[in-house]
Legacy VTK file of the C-alpha trace (Angstrom):
# vtk DataFile Version 3.0
C-alpha trace
ASCII
DATASET POLYDATA
POINTS 57 float
18.121 0.454 -8.807
20.731 -0.441 -6.229
19.882 -2.647 -3.296
22.044 -2.715 -0.205
22.059 -5.860 1.931
22.536 -4.931 5.574
23.837 -7.789 7.713
22.751 -7.606 11.358
24.466 -9.636 14.068
23.396 -10.132 17.670
25.187 -7.129 19.168
24.150 -3.584 19.946
26.963 -2.184 17.817
25.685 -4.122 14.806
22.134 -2.851 15.366
23.357 0.751 15.594
25.332 0.277 12.404
22.241 -1.178 10.686
20.136 1.840 11.719
22.787 4.141 10.295
22.889 2.165 7.033
19.069 2.164 6.753
18.899 5.919 7.125
21.790 6.421 4.691
20.160 4.149 2.090
16.812 5.887 2.397
18.439 9.295 2.018
20.263 8.207 -1.132
17.142 6.585 -2.582
18.535 3.045 -2.511
16.557 -0.028 -1.648
17.850 -2.203 1.165
17.314 -5.661 2.577
18.022 -6.829 6.106
19.886 -10.090 6.660
19.000 -11.410 10.121
20.108 -15.013 9.547
23.060 -14.713 11.946
20.733 -14.177 14.924
19.676 -17.538 16.334
17.418 -16.502 19.215
13.888 -15.914 17.876
12.870 -13.510 20.629
16.008 -11.419 20.132
15.432 -11.421 16.362
11.871 -10.185 16.887
13.087 -7.434 19.228
15.729 -6.262 16.740
13.240 -6.352 13.876
10.819 -4.135 15.826
13.632 -1.696 16.487
14.742 -1.582 12.841
11.283 -1.308 11.273
10.780 1.924 13.180
13.361 3.486 10.833
12.036 1.680 7.765
8.905 3.806 7.303
LINES 1 58
57 0 1 2 3 4 5 6 7 8 9 10 11 12 13 14 15 16 17 18 19 20 21 22 23 24 25 26 27 28 29 30 31 32 33 34 35 36 37 38 39 40 41 42 43 44 45 46 47 48 49 50 51 52 53 54 55 56
């Protein structure tokens, strides 16, 4: 099975792109992994993760 790695940076455009990629991967039946290593601020990373997990279920 294919797994897409979605890289998320600390910008709103990157988060919107990640949401789009999550929904596209789910529709196609692909697995995906989020790469949040480029976000240094822990609070911002937590906020983005909450936003993205809403689309993960």
